[in-house]
C-alpha positions as CSV (number, residue, x, y, z in Angstrom):
1,M,0.0,0.0,0.0
2,S,1.2,3.5,-0.6
3,V,1.0,6.6,1.6
4,I,-2.4,8.3,1.4
5,L,-2.6,12.2,1.3
6,G,-5.7,12.9,3.4
7,N,-7.7,16.1,4.0
8,E,-10.6,17.3,6.2
9,D,-13.1,15.8,3.8
10,N,-11.9,12.2,3.8
11,F,-10.1,12.0,7.1
12,N,-12.9,10.2,9.2
13,E,-13.3,7.7,6.4
14,L,-9.5,7.0,6.2
15,V,-9.1,6.2,9.9
16,T,-12.2,4.2,10.7
17,K,-10.8,0.7,10.2
18,N,-7.8,-1.2,11.6
19,I,-4.5,0.6,12.4
20,T,-3.8,3.9,10.8
21,V,-0.7,6.1,11.4
22,V,-1.6,9.8,10.6
23,D,1.4,12.0,9.9
24,F,0.6,15.7,10.5
25,F,3.3,17.5,8.5
26,A,4.2,20.7,6.7
27,T,6.0,21.1,3.4
28,W,8.4,23.6,4.9
29,C,9.4,21.2,7.8
30,G,12.9,19.6,7.6
31,P,12.2,16.7,10.0
32,C,8.9,16.1,8.0
33,K,10.9,15.8,4.9
34,M,13.2,13.2,6.6
35,L,10.2,11.2,8.0
36,G,8.3,11.0,4.6
37,P,10.6,8.3,3.0
38,V,10.5,6.3,6.2
39,L,6.7,6.3,6.2
40,E,6.7,5.3,2.4
41,E,8.9,2.3,3.4
42,I,6.6,1.3,6.2
43,A,3.5,1.6,3.9
44,S,5.2,-0.7,1.3
45,E,6.3,-3.2,3.9
46,R,3.3,-3.5,6.2
47,S,0.0,-3.9,4.3
48,E,-2.0,-4.1,7.6
49,V,-1.0,-0.5,8.6
50,K,-2.4,2.4,6.7
51,I,-0.3,5.5,6.5
52,V,-2.1,8.9,6.0
53,K,-0.4,12.3,5.6
54,I,-2.2,15.5,6.6
55,D,-0.7,18.8,5.6
56,V,-1.3,21.1,8.6
57,D,-1.3,24.3,6.5
58,Q,-4.0,23.0,4.2
59,N,-6.1,21.3,7.0
60,P,-6.2,23.8,9.9
61,N,-9.4,22.3,11.4
62,L,-7.9,18.8,11.8
63,S,-4.7,20.3,13.3
64,K,-6.9,22.1,15.8
65,T,-9.1,19.1,16.5
66,Y,-6.1,16.9,17.4
67,G,-4.1,19.6,19.2
68,I,-1.1,19.6,16.8
69,M,1.4,22.1,18.1
70,S,4.5,20.9,16.3
71,V,5.3,19.0,13.1
72,P,5.9,16.2,12.4
73,T,3.3,14.7,14.8
74,M,2.1,11.1,14.3
75,I,-1.1,9.9,15.8
76,L,-1.9,6.1,15.7
77,F,-5.6,5.4,15.3
78,K,-7.1,2.0,16.0
79,D,-10.6,1.5,14.5
80,G,-11.1,5.3,14.4
81,K,-9.9,6.2,17.9
82,P,-6.5,8.0,18.6
83,V,-4.6,5.6,20.9
84,A,-1.0,7.1,20.8
85,T,1.0,10.1,19.7
86,K,4.6,10.7,18.8
87,N,6.2,14.1,18.0
88,G,9.4,14.7,15.8
89,Y,11.4,12.4,13.5
90,M,11.7,8.7,14.4
91,P,13.6,6.0,12.6
92,K,11.7,3.1,11.1
93,E,12.6,0.6,13.8
94,L,11.1,2.9,16.5
95,I,8.0,3.5,14.5
96,Y,7.5,-0.3,14.1
97,S,8.0,-0.7,17.8
98,W,5.5,2.0,18.6
99,I,2.9,0.4,16.3
100,E,3.4,-3.0,17.9
101,E,3.0,-1.5,21.4
102,N,-0.4,0.0,20.4
103,K,-2.0,-2.6,18.2
C-alpha cells in the first residue's frame, strides 16, 4: 500500500478501520521531509498498517481538533480512535515498535 494524502473531507473515512498512522506534516518542515521516506517504506512493507499524511497548513481544522502544536506529529488510530501520539522524527525501527505496542 502507498501513503495516502488525506484532508478534512476524507479524514474520518480514512481512519475508521484497523491501524492507521496519521502524519501531521508541513511542506516547509525539515524533519517532516526526513520522515516522509521512512513512512513510504513502512507503507510498502506493512500492508496491515495504513499511513495517512495530513498537511497542517491545508487542513487547519484537523490540526486544531487533534491539538497539533508541532510537526511532524504522528497519531496512531485504532478503529477510528486515537490511541498514541509521537512528535518529531523517528527511525523506522522505533515507529515499528510504537505500532506494535499500540496494536
